[in-house]
C-alpha angles and dihedrals in degrees: 000000000000119000095250092051090048091054090052090054091050092051091049091050091050094055092053096041092048092050091051092052090211132143116251091221132074129025118337123200116211097215100144138035088254091055091050094046091049092052092044092052091048094050091044092053090048092050090049091052092049090051086057087056095252105147101176140024138185099246095193093054090043093055092041091056091052097046093046089060096050095040087050094234123157108279123230088216123030124223101266093043091046094056092044093050093048092050093047093046095052092043091053092044092051092048091051091049093048091049090049091052091048094050094045092048093050092047091050093050092045090057094038094057089060092064120104114262096022117128125197126205128207091262092057095256111147123201143174126202114235096169126001120224132221103204133083126302121235128240124211094266092057129095115232134202111210144156116225141183116197126196140167117245089265091058097257109149113229100169139358139169092195115113094007124129120242134047123332111262115270123193143158108262093224093056099063133077114298092247090060094044090054098038098050091053087063090058134080124213109281094031127125118201135175114225126201105196126195115223091248090069096030123057100309107189094332099097134139111266112248094016127125092251110082127194116285095015123148112224138209124213134180106204130186115194108217104170143354119214107201122222139045119350090250092060111135110269 
């Protein structure tokens, strides 16, 4: 949620909470539509803040800021300065998080490349061979059929085709992240590799908001190459 929309939610929550005259702490019974709406607005604001990577908040200061507005008390921060501070705070927080992800990913890869059986390419892609294949290798203009299991460097699973019903994923090799495009060309049909992909050839900062993958994260994939369909990337799957 954008900052201005978040502020509108907070203002709306304040109106309802002030009219209820209830404490924000302790047990709350949702006996009326107003009670339910108040709780829904509160949880929605909290979810929005968490999606912006805010993990904690000073509840007393938060409520004080809202009530000061509606009780028309002198504000400690005026409107223009408030918006500027919020924007600057979240920008700084995101930069710190992105830098932390970058440093952690680089440290992980630096240690990982020392392990036996790990190969490193010129781009920084690291891979280990779980099972070698005997079939053909794809080129970027091919379409590949492959199972995959993707995790963060701490082992958190963010996506996997393994164990799912339905057809095995099929995709043009030149339409995936560069680490995949490069790595799958090293494989032959029937092979299973484990890729350790630096953020520079993964998603970088271009990630889906609210997803498990954060900007500047290194990623780990186990990939099994099932089939190569030769020809242009738009070949019928």
